[in-house]
One Martini backbone bead per residue (centre of mass of N, CA, C, O) as a GRO file, in nm:
protein
  255
    1MET     BB    1  28.825   7.372  31.620
    2ASP     BB    2  29.117   7.374  31.466
    3ILE     BB    3  29.352   7.507  31.263
    4ASP     BB    4  29.327   7.290  31.043
    5GLU     BB    5  29.020   7.316  31.007
    6VAL     BB    6  29.012   7.609  30.926
    7ALA     BB    7  29.187   7.568  30.669
    8MET     BB    8  28.984   7.374  30.534
    9GLU     BB    9  28.756   7.584  30.508
   10ILE     BB   10  28.907   7.778  30.334
   11GLU     BB   11  28.981   7.579  30.111
   12SER     BB   12  28.685   7.514  30.027
   13LEU     BB   13  28.630   7.799  29.924
   14LYS     BB   14  28.847   7.808  29.707
   15LYS     BB   15  28.742   7.560  29.549
   16LEU     BB   16  28.471   7.674  29.479
   17LEU     BB   17  28.578   7.924  29.317
   18GLU     BB   18  28.747   7.754  29.115
   19ASN     BB   19  28.504   7.594  28.993
   20VAL     BB   20  28.369   7.846  28.882
   21LYS     BB   21  28.602   7.944  28.697
   22ILE     BB   22  28.614   7.651  28.529
   23GLY     BB   23  28.297   7.528  28.526
   24ASN     BB   24  28.211   7.301  28.753
   25THR     BB   25  28.045   7.540  28.881
   26SER     BB   26  27.777   7.710  28.926
   27ILE     BB   27  27.655   7.998  29.037
   28ASP     BB   28  27.396   7.878  29.169
   29GLU     BB   29  27.548   7.660  29.338
   30ALA     BB   30  27.727   7.854  29.495
   31LEU     BB   31  27.503   8.021  29.619
   32GLY     BB   32  27.379   7.786  29.782
   33GLN     BB   33  27.636   7.766  29.969
   34LEU     BB   34  27.683   8.086  30.041
   35LYS     BB   35  27.405   8.165  30.181
   36LYS     BB   36  27.514   8.066  30.473
   37LEU     BB   37  27.690   8.315  30.429
   38PRO     BB   38  27.726   8.430  30.743
   39PHE     BB   39  27.410   8.346  30.755
   40GLU     BB   40  27.111   8.179  30.871
   41ASP     BB   41  26.769   8.243  30.817
   42LEU     BB   42  26.493   8.136  31.048
   43GLY     BB   43  26.360   8.408  31.183
   44PHE     BB   44  26.420   8.334  31.503
   45ALA     BB   45  26.710   8.284  31.367
   46LYS     BB   46  27.077   8.342  31.322
   47VAL     BB   47  27.294   8.136  31.185
   48ASP     BB   48  27.648   8.110  31.245
   49GLN     BB   49  27.831   7.965  30.981
   50HIS     BB   50  28.114   8.154  31.020
   51ARG     BB   51  28.244   8.112  31.304
   52ASN     BB   52  28.464   7.886  31.257
   53ILE     BB   53  28.644   8.075  31.076
   54ARG     BB   54  28.690   8.311  31.282
   55THR     BB   55  28.734   8.125  31.577
   56GLY     BB   56  28.726   7.779  31.556
   57TYR     BB   57  28.414   7.779  31.643
   58PRO     BB   58  28.111   7.703  31.673
   59GLU     BB   59  27.813   7.762  31.741
   60VAL     BB   60  27.637   7.809  32.045
   61ILE     BB   61  27.360   7.673  32.214
   62PHE     BB   62  27.121   7.850  32.398
   63CYS     BB   63  26.836   7.702  32.543
   64GLN     BB   64  26.739   7.912  32.721
   65GLY     BB   65  26.413   8.013  32.606
   66LYS     BB   66  26.376   7.773  32.418
   67THR     BB   67  26.244   7.564  32.214
   68VAL     BB   68  26.257   7.257  32.093
   69ASP     BB   69  26.215   7.328  31.789
   70GLN     BB   70  26.432   7.546  31.774
   71VAL     BB   71  26.671   7.366  31.847
   72LYS     BB   72  26.640   7.153  31.627
   73LEU     BB   73  26.682   7.348  31.382
   74ILE     BB   74  26.961   7.451  31.458
   75VAL     BB   75  27.099   7.178  31.462
   76GLU     BB   76  27.046   7.098  31.167
   77ARG     BB   77  27.207   7.341  31.039
   78LEU     BB   78  27.484   7.294  31.190
   79MET     BB   79  27.534   6.999  31.091
   80SER     BB   80  27.595   7.064  30.782
   81LEU     BB   81  27.903   7.214  30.886
   82ASN     BB   82  27.950   7.065  31.176
   83ASP     BB   83  28.137   6.996  31.465
   84ASN     BB   84  28.100   7.000  31.788
   85ILE     BB   85  27.818   7.062  31.903
   86MET     BB   86  27.668   7.291  32.136
   87ALA     BB   87  27.425   7.262  32.406
   88THR     BB   88  27.315   7.471  32.650
   89ARG     BB   89  27.102   7.446  32.897
   90ALA     BB   90  26.989   7.144  32.885
   91SER     BB   91  26.731   6.949  32.887
   92GLN     BB   92  26.577   6.652  32.861
   93GLU     BB   93  26.371   6.761  32.655
   94ILE     BB   94  26.574   6.866  32.454
   95PHE     BB   95  26.722   6.600  32.404
   96ASP     BB   96  26.474   6.440  32.298
   97GLY     BB   97  26.459   6.624  32.050
   98VAL     BB   98  26.749   6.617  31.927
   99ILE     BB   99  26.769   6.300  31.879
  100GLN     BB  100  26.572   6.306  31.631
  101VAL     BB  101  26.807   6.466  31.445
  102ALA     BB  102  27.056   6.350  31.647
  103PRO     BB  103  27.150   6.032  31.723
  104ASN     BB  104  27.462   6.119  31.830
  105ALA     BB  105  27.381   6.244  32.080
  106ILE     BB  106  27.505   6.388  32.392
  107TYR     BB  107  27.434   6.372  32.744
  108HIS     BB  108  27.525   6.606  33.004
  109GLU     BB  109  27.356   6.629  33.282
  110LYS     BB  110  27.526   6.802  33.484
  111ALA     BB  111  27.600   7.020  33.255
  112ARG     BB  112  27.366   7.066  33.037
  113ILE     BB  113  27.493   6.910  32.774
  114VAL     BB  114  27.492   6.895  32.422
  115VAL     BB  115  27.651   6.672  32.189
  116ILE     BB  116  27.723   6.708  31.838
  117ASN     BB  117  27.921   6.560  31.633
  118LYS     BB  118  28.143   6.403  31.766
  119LYS     BB  119  28.496   6.493  31.759
  120ASP     BB  120  28.803   6.414  31.783
  121VAL     BB  121  29.063   6.598  31.938
  122VAL     BB  122  29.366   6.690  31.951
  123LYS     BB  123  29.569   6.649  32.238
  124SER     BB  124  29.751   6.773  32.473
  125ASP     BB  125  29.941   6.760  32.770
  126LYS     BB  126  29.782   6.979  32.856
  127TYR     BB  127  29.591   7.113  33.134
  128ILE     BB  128  29.278   7.149  33.297
  129ALA     BB  129  29.171   7.277  33.605
  130VAL     BB  130  28.883   7.177  33.797
  131VAL     BB  131  28.756   7.362  34.073
  132SER     BB  132  28.582   7.294  34.382
  133ALA     BB  133  28.441   7.375  34.682
  134GLY     BB  134  28.168   7.216  34.626
  135THR     BB  135  27.932   6.991  34.544
  136SER     BB  136  27.715   7.217  34.459
  137ASP     BB  137  27.926   7.314  34.215
  138ILE     BB  138  27.941   7.085  33.987
  139SER     BB  139  27.754   7.176  33.753
  140VAL     BB  140  27.946   7.414  33.673
  141CYS     BB  141  28.199   7.248  33.638
  142GLU     BB  142  28.085   7.061  33.410
  143GLU     BB  143  28.040   7.282  33.208
  144ALA     BB  144  28.340   7.351  33.188
  145ALA     BB  145  28.459   7.069  33.127
  146VAL     BB  146  28.292   6.987  32.873
  147THR     BB  147  28.370   7.224  32.707
  148ALA     BB  148  28.678   7.180  32.705
  149GLU     BB  149  28.670   6.895  32.588
  150THR     BB  150  28.516   6.955  32.322
  151LEU     BB  151  28.761   7.171  32.246
  152GLY     BB  152  29.033   6.984  32.306
  153ASN     BB  153  29.082   6.907  32.623
  154ASN     BB  154  29.237   6.848  32.909
  155VAL     BB  155  29.087   6.724  33.220
  156VAL     BB  156  29.100   6.807  33.577
  157ARG     BB  157  28.932   6.699  33.866
  158ILE     BB  158  28.861   6.906  34.171
  159TYR     BB  159  28.650   6.825  34.439
  160ASP     BB  160  28.575   6.945  34.742
  161VAL     BB  161  28.808   7.214  34.834
  162GLY     BB  162  28.741   7.408  35.049
  163VAL     BB  163  28.813   7.635  35.312
  164SER     BB  164  28.681   7.459  35.549
  165GLY     BB  165  28.898   7.231  35.416
  166ILE     BB  166  29.206   7.296  35.317
  167HIS     BB  167  29.355   7.013  35.322
  168ARG     BB  168  29.221   6.913  35.057
  169LEU     BB  169  29.377   7.102  34.867
  170PHE     BB  170  29.678   7.033  34.948
  171ALA     BB  171  29.660   6.735  34.829
  172HIS     BB  172  29.663   6.896  34.513
  173VAL     BB  173  29.907   7.081  34.440
  174ASP     BB  174  30.061   6.940  34.208
  175ILE     BB  175  29.821   6.949  34.007
  176LEU     BB  176  29.783   7.255  34.005
  177ARG     BB  177  30.083   7.335  33.912
  178LYS     BB  178  30.061   7.167  33.627
  179ALA     BB  179  29.868   7.339  33.524
  180ASN     BB  180  29.785   7.574  33.265
  181VAL     BB  181  29.483   7.597  33.376
  182LEU     BB  182  29.232   7.748  33.596
  183ILE     BB  183  28.917   7.649  33.742
  184VAL     BB  184  28.732   7.829  33.991
  185VAL     BB  185  28.461   7.709  34.198
  186ALA     BB  186  28.230   7.930  34.391
  187GLY     BB  187  28.045   7.995  34.661
  188MET     BB  188  27.928   8.185  34.891
  189GLU     BB  189  28.230   8.370  34.934
  190GLY     BB  190  28.463   8.283  34.716
  191ALA     BB  191  28.777   8.218  34.829
  192LEU     BB  192  28.931   8.003  34.657
  193ALA     BB  193  29.067   8.169  34.432
  194SER     BB  194  29.279   8.310  34.624
  195VAL     BB  195  29.418   8.064  34.726
  196VAL     BB  196  29.509   7.946  34.453
  197GLY     BB  197  29.660   8.211  34.363
  198GLY     BB  198  29.887   8.152  34.601
  199LEU     BB  199  30.002   7.861  34.451
  200VAL     BB  200  30.019   7.966  34.154
  201ASP     BB  201  30.154   8.046  33.795
  202LYS     BB  202  29.857   8.052  33.670
  203PRO     BB  203  29.579   8.098  33.524
  204ILE     BB  204  29.262   8.218  33.663
  205ILE     BB  205  28.921   8.112  33.655
  206ALA     BB  206  28.653   8.261  33.808
  207VAL     BB  207  28.346   8.104  33.955
  208PRO     BB  208  28.054   8.209  34.050
  209THR     BB  209  27.791   8.105  34.254
  210SER     BB  210  27.446   8.061  34.371
  211ILE     BB  211  27.555   7.930  34.619
  212GLY     BB  212  27.361   8.000  34.911
  213TYR     BB  213  27.256   8.210  35.125
  214GLY     BB  214  27.093   8.500  35.140
  215ALA     BB  215  27.374   8.687  35.149
  216ASN     BB  216  27.464   8.582  34.860
  217PHE     BB  217  27.278   8.689  34.635
  218GLY     BB  218  27.302   8.474  34.396
  219GLY     BB  219  27.643   8.524  34.390
  220LEU     BB  220  27.745   8.819  34.465
  221SER     BB  221  27.948   8.763  34.692
  222ALA     BB  222  28.142   8.593  34.518
  223LEU     BB  223  28.197   8.796  34.302
  224LEU     BB  224  28.321   9.019  34.479
  225THR     BB  225  28.550   8.857  34.594
  226MET     BB  226  28.686   8.792  34.321
  227LEU     BB  227  28.720   9.089  34.226
  228ASN     BB  228  28.890   9.135  34.518
  229SER     BB  229  29.131   8.992  34.480
  230CYS     BB  230  29.474   8.960  34.603
  231ALA     BB  231  29.532   8.779  34.371
  232ALA     BB  232  29.716   8.727  34.108
  233GLY     BB  233  29.570   8.603  33.805
  234VAL     BB  234  29.256   8.677  33.839
  235GLY     BB  235  28.966   8.594  33.672
  236VAL     BB  236  28.611   8.684  33.587
  237VAL     BB  237  28.308   8.549  33.566
  238ASN     BB  238  28.001   8.480  33.566
  239ILE     BB  239  27.736   8.361  33.715
  240ASP     BB  240  27.743   8.024  33.638
  241ASN     BB  241  27.976   8.038  33.390
  242GLY     BB  242  28.107   7.763  33.275
  243PHE     BB  243  28.130   7.804  32.976
  244GLY     BB  244  28.304   8.058  32.967
  245ALA     BB  245  28.544   7.925  33.121
  246GLY     BB  246  28.597   7.685  32.921
  247TYR     BB  247  28.650   7.865  32.672
  248LEU     BB  248  28.879   8.035  32.780
  249ALA     BB  249  29.068   7.808  32.868
  250SER     BB  250  29.105   7.697  32.581
  251THR     BB  251  29.232   7.945  32.456
  252ILE     BB  252  29.477   7.952  32.637
  253ASN     BB  253  29.579   7.649  32.609
  254LYS     BB  254  29.627   7.709  32.272
  255LEU     BB  255  29.870   7.923  32.263
   0.00000   0.00000   0.00000
């Protein structure tokens, strides 16, 4: 949801209150609409229907650890008030359930994201570059890229350009430098973020992945490398957190 849509949400609340004031809407009818704010209690979950007004984006459903029925019910409730709903870390089983209540749902398999009530958002000429060190990092890259696109950003993907073949990265320097924000995703030792940081003058969001052999410690080695980057302008999100990187990049890109 962009600034104009947030303004529309606020305006709809004003209109509701005005209708109560002039008698076109009863207090009970207004209460029926307002009871969903600031959250709707489903027992197992409290759906934050107010989040799009506060932050500009609807609540995002994290599917991991939830049952199919739980996700379906949360989707149904969010659909009543929101567009561009995202369900992350979604399996095929989750999608098969969601599409029963949201026939327009789209499944991005590599990203493991379901998008419901997709509505095109006006995009600027600025773009976010999503860069991966290796092909094995692409699922995390796609989580970041699809998140950023769903939130209304242009995204350019540059994949498999890690430091073991640094010439592959240099072939894309012009694209990197024209990006407004960069998301750099790497497993193994995670050095790619520092290299890119030395080439561009834009903010870099580094994403360590759990890809690597034993001493990678499930992404810890890449995380520590990125946290200790000698390149200025590099911030780091959690291991495999493509969604967090895409969301943050979108926030920066729209400033």
